[in-house]
N, C-alpha and C positions, 0 to 999 in steps of 0.2 A: 149417341153412345155415352155412357157414364165413364168419367175419368177417375182412375185411382189417385189417391193422395200420394204425394212424394213422401219419402222417409221423414224429411224435416217437417212436413205438414202433419203427418201422423203423430210425431213426437210432440209437436206444439199442441195439437188437439188433446192429447192424453194428459197434458198438464191441467186441463179443465175437467177431466173425467176421473173421479175418485174410484179407485179399485179396479179399473179396467186395465187389462194387460194385452200387449201385442204378442201375437204368435211369433215364433222364431223366424219364420219366412216373411213376416210382415203382411200376410194376406188376410188376417182376421184379428178381431178383438174379442176377448172373453172376460166374463165377470160372473161371480156367484153371489146372488142375493140370498140373505137368510132372514126369514120372517118368523113371527112368534107362533104361527100355526099353519096347517095346511090350508084352511079356508082363506087366510090372509094372502098366502102365496098364490092361490088359485085366483083370488080377486085381482091381484096385481097382474097376473097373466091375462086375465080377461080384459082388463083395462088396456094393456099394451096391445093385445090382439086387435081390438077395435081401432086403435090408432094406426097400427101397422097396416091394416086393411085399407084404411082411409088414404094413407100415403103410398100404398102398394110397395112396401118394403118390409119383409118379414124376417124375424130372428130365427135362428136355429136354437132350440132350447129343450131342456129336460127339467122335470119337476120330480123331486123325491121329498115327500112330506112337506117340510117348511123351507126347502131349498130350491132355488131356480137357477140353473146354470145356463148361461147365455153365450152364444157365439154369434158374432156379427160379421158378415161378409157380403159383398155385393157380387152375386153370382154372374151377373152380366159382364162385369169387368174382371172377375176372378181376383178381387182384392178389396182393400178398404177404400171406400169413397166417402164423400160428404154425407151421403144418405146414412151411412153407418154411424157417423158422428152425431147426426141429428137424432137418430133413433136411440143411441146411447144416452144422450142428454134427456130425451123424453122419458126413457126408462128410469133414469136416476131421479127425475122429478116425481114420477109416479111412486117409486119406492119410498122416497122421502115422505110423501103424503100418506102412504099406508103405514109407515113406521112411526110417524109423528103427527097423528091426526089433529092434535090441538095446536100445532105450531105451523100449519100450512093453510094456505088459501085453497079450499077445495071447490070453489065455485065453478071451475071449468072441468071437473072430472066427469067422464062419460061412463055410464054403466048400461 
């Protein structure tokens, strides 16, 4: 069984996650990514979807034009687990690569 992070563990992890917010009940994390275009947002989602499938942990998300709104929750434990933190970090790295293509090492991007 997957264990939820304690309040202190969540707050500590959020210090390393730019722009992520904790829900009032502490059971999920949210963030909205803004890209320059719909194709860039969709490419980001495709990249993350492939990673999420590989690690068997999937985000709840919506896409409207250039915005991707994400909610992370571990449904098995009905809260925030280390899986959510790992996925948030992966998503931030992918977003950075898409938003700053000349500034990032893209050798491990999977399409």
